[in-house]
Each structure stands twice: as C-alpha cells, then as structure tokens.
ChimeraX commands (.cxc) that place a marker at each C-alpha (Angstrom):
marker #1 position -7.75,-33.45,-15.37 radius 0.5
marker #1 position -4.66,-31.95,-16.48 radius 0.5
marker #1 position -3.29,-28.71,-15.14 radius 0.5
marker #1 position -3.72,-27.19,-18.72 radius 0.5
marker #1 position -5.80,-23.57,-18.82 radius 0.5
marker #1 position -8.31,-24.25,-21.28 radius 0.5
marker #1 position -8.42,-20.77,-22.96 radius 0.5
marker #1 position -4.16,-20.44,-23.86 radius 0.5
marker #1 position -3.07,-24.00,-23.64 radius 0.5
marker #1 position -0.43,-22.99,-20.82 radius 0.5
marker #1 position 0.97,-26.24,-19.02 radius 0.5
marker #1 position 3.76,-26.83,-16.76 radius 0.5
marker #1 position 7.36,-26.59,-17.01 radius 0.5
marker #1 position 10.59,-28.08,-15.83 radius 0.5
marker #1 position 13.58,-26.31,-14.67 radius 0.5
marker #1 position 15.90,-26.51,-11.93 radius 0.5
marker #1 position 16.19,-26.08,-8.07 radius 0.5
marker #1 position 19.74,-24.60,-7.83 radius 0.5
marker #1 position 21.05,-24.55,-4.67 radius 0.5
marker #1 position 24.14,-22.16,-3.26 radius 0.5
marker #1 position 26.47,-24.68,-3.74 radius 0.5
marker #1 position 24.99,-24.72,-7.75 radius 0.5
marker #1 position 23.79,-28.58,-6.88 radius 0.5
marker #1 position 21.15,-29.27,-9.52 radius 0.5
marker #1 position 17.88,-31.41,-9.11 radius 0.5
marker #1 position 14.37,-31.28,-11.49 radius 0.5
marker #1 position 11.54,-29.44,-10.34 radius 0.5
marker #1 position 8.32,-28.47,-11.91 radius 0.5
marker #1 position 6.57,-24.77,-12.49 radius 0.5
marker #1 position 3.19,-25.20,-12.57 radius 0.5
marker #1 position 0.51,-22.98,-13.82 radius 0.5
marker #1 position -1.35,-20.56,-11.84 radius 0.5
marker #1 position -4.65,-22.03,-11.98 radius 0.5
marker #1 position -8.28,-21.29,-11.09 radius 0.5
marker #1 position -11.68,-22.93,-11.75 radius 0.5
marker #1 position -14.20,-19.83,-12.28 radius 0.5
marker #1 position -17.83,-19.55,-14.06 radius 0.5
marker #1 position -18.15,-17.20,-16.67 radius 0.5
marker #1 position -21.89,-16.26,-18.07 radius 0.5
marker #1 position -21.89,-15.91,-21.84 radius 0.5
marker #1 position -25.05,-13.29,-22.83 radius 0.5
marker #1 position -25.55,-14.48,-26.16 radius 0.5
marker #1 position -25.84,-18.13,-25.77 radius 0.5
marker #1 position -27.76,-17.21,-22.06 radius 0.5
marker #1 position -25.37,-19.53,-20.39 radius 0.5
marker #1 position -23.05,-20.33,-17.60 radius 0.5
marker #1 position -19.88,-22.39,-18.37 radius 0.5
marker #1 position -16.92,-23.46,-15.85 radius 0.5
marker #1 position -13.81,-23.42,-17.07 radius 0.5
marker #1 position -9.56,-23.91,-15.74 radius 0.5
marker #1 position -7.73,-20.81,-16.67 radius 0.5
marker #1 position -4.90,-19.24,-16.00 radius 0.5
marker #1 position -4.51,-15.87,-13.97 radius 0.5
marker #1 position -3.25,-14.28,-17.43 radius 0.5
marker #1 position -5.99,-15.84,-19.06 radius 0.5
marker #1 position -8.47,-13.72,-16.70 radius 0.5
marker #1 position -6.79,-10.69,-17.53 radius 0.5
marker #1 position -7.43,-11.13,-20.71 radius 0.5
marker #1 position -10.76,-11.53,-20.24 radius 0.5
marker #1 position -11.17,-8.51,-17.91 radius 0.5
marker #1 position -9.70,-6.42,-21.03 radius 0.5
marker #1 position -11.36,-7.85,-24.25 radius 0.5
marker #1 position -14.34,-9.88,-22.68 radius 0.5
marker #1 position -15.36,-13.76,-22.93 radius 0.5
marker #1 position -16.84,-14.32,-26.02 radius 0.5
marker #1 position -13.82,-12.42,-28.20 radius 0.5
marker #1 position -11.44,-14.64,-25.92 radius 0.5
marker #1 position -13.65,-18.11,-26.02 radius 0.5
marker #1 position -13.37,-17.40,-30.07 radius 0.5
marker #1 position -9.67,-16.80,-30.12 radius 0.5
marker #1 position -9.26,-19.81,-27.95 radius 0.5
marker #1 position -11.41,-21.71,-30.76 radius 0.5
marker #1 position -9.28,-20.58,-33.43 radius 0.5
marker #1 position -6.33,-22.14,-31.56 radius 0.5
marker #1 position -7.73,-24.97,-31.00 radius 0.5
marker #1 position -7.95,-24.58,-27.34 radius 0.5
marker #1 position -11.61,-25.34,-27.58 radius 0.5
marker #1 position -14.32,-27.51,-29.08 radius 0.5
marker #1 position -16.79,-25.51,-31.34 radius 0.5
marker link #1:1,2 radius 0.2
marker link #1:2,3 radius 0.2
marker link #1:3,4 radius 0.2
marker link #1:4,5 radius 0.2
marker link #1:5,6 radius 0.2
marker link #1:6,7 radius 0.2
marker link #1:7,8 radius 0.2
marker link #1:8,9 radius 0.2
marker link #1:9,10 radius 0.2
marker link #1:10,11 radius 0.2
marker link #1:11,12 radius 0.2
marker link #1:12,13 radius 0.2
marker link #1:13,14 radius 0.2
marker link #1:14,15 radius 0.2
marker link #1:15,16 radius 0.2
marker link #1:16,17 radius 0.2
marker link #1:17,18 radius 0.2
marker link #1:18,19 radius 0.2
marker link #1:19,20 radius 0.2
marker link #1:20,21 radius 0.2
marker link #1:21,22 radius 0.2
marker link #1:22,23 radius 0.2
marker link #1:23,24 radius 0.2
marker link #1:24,25 radius 0.2
marker link #1:25,26 radius 0.2
marker link #1:26,27 radius 0.2
marker link #1:27,28 radius 0.2
marker link #1:28,29 radius 0.2
marker link #1:29,30 radius 0.2
marker link #1:30,31 radius 0.2
marker link #1:31,32 radius 0.2
marker link #1:32,33 radius 0.2
marker link #1:33,34 radius 0.2
marker link #1:34,35 radius 0.2
marker link #1:35,36 radius 0.2
marker link #1:36,37 radius 0.2
marker link #1:37,38 radius 0.2
marker link #1:38,39 radius 0.2
marker link #1:39,40 radius 0.2
marker link #1:40,41 radius 0.2
marker link #1:41,42 radius 0.2
marker link #1:42,43 radius 0.2
marker link #1:43,44 radius 0.2
marker link #1:44,45 radius 0.2
marker link #1:45,46 radius 0.2
marker link #1:46,47 radius 0.2
marker link #1:47,48 radius 0.2
marker link #1:48,49 radius 0.2
marker link #1:49,50 radius 0.2
marker link #1:50,51 radius 0.2
marker link #1:51,52 radius 0.2
marker link #1:52,53 radius 0.2
marker link #1:53,54 radius 0.2
marker link #1:54,55 radius 0.2
marker link #1:55,56 radius 0.2
marker link #1:56,57 radius 0.2
marker link #1:57,58 radius 0.2
marker link #1:58,59 radius 0.2
marker link #1:59,60 radius 0.2
marker link #1:60,61 radius 0.2
marker link #1:61,62 radius 0.2
marker link #1:62,63 radius 0.2
marker link #1:63,64 radius 0.2
marker link #1:64,65 radius 0.2
marker link #1:65,66 radius 0.2
marker link #1:66,67 radius 0.2
marker link #1:67,68 radius 0.2
marker link #1:68,69 radius 0.2
marker link #1:69,70 radius 0.2
marker link #1:70,71 radius 0.2
marker link #1:71,72 radius 0.2
marker link #1:72,73 radius 0.2
marker link #1:73,74 radius 0.2
marker link #1:74,75 radius 0.2
marker link #1:75,76 radius 0.2
marker link #1:76,77 radius 0.2
marker link #1:77,78 radius 0.2
marker link #1:78,79 radius 0.2
view
C-alpha cells in the first residue's frame, strides 16, 4: 500500500538536499503516517485507517464521523 493518508490525501513531496556548498540533490519528504483503529458508534464497528498526524488532530477536534463525511465528499474514501 502506498504512503498516502486515507482521509486527507496527503502524500510524499520531492525537494532538494542542499549542502553547505549549495550542491543540490533530490530527496523525498515523506508524510508522517500512523495506522490507527477508530470506533464508529453510528455503525457499531471498528475501522483501521492509515492517517497523517494532521488528520488525527482534525479527528480529535471535529470527531471521526465528521472527518469521514468530509473525506467521502472529497473522494478520498469509498462510500
């Protein structure tokens, strides 16, 4: 499975390593992903998602059902 957040769609970015002498070479900025289980009381079931830490902060703020609804509207999750 790829390194993509299932709720926000965040994925790795590319950039440069820049040395003190300003030599540049390619590098990758990976997303901080965590595999986490969530309980959804409306459906009375547990789901496992690979989410970024920023998505976890959104879940703590808004709640899992609201974040899942937004992700489905944006097309990141299947219905």
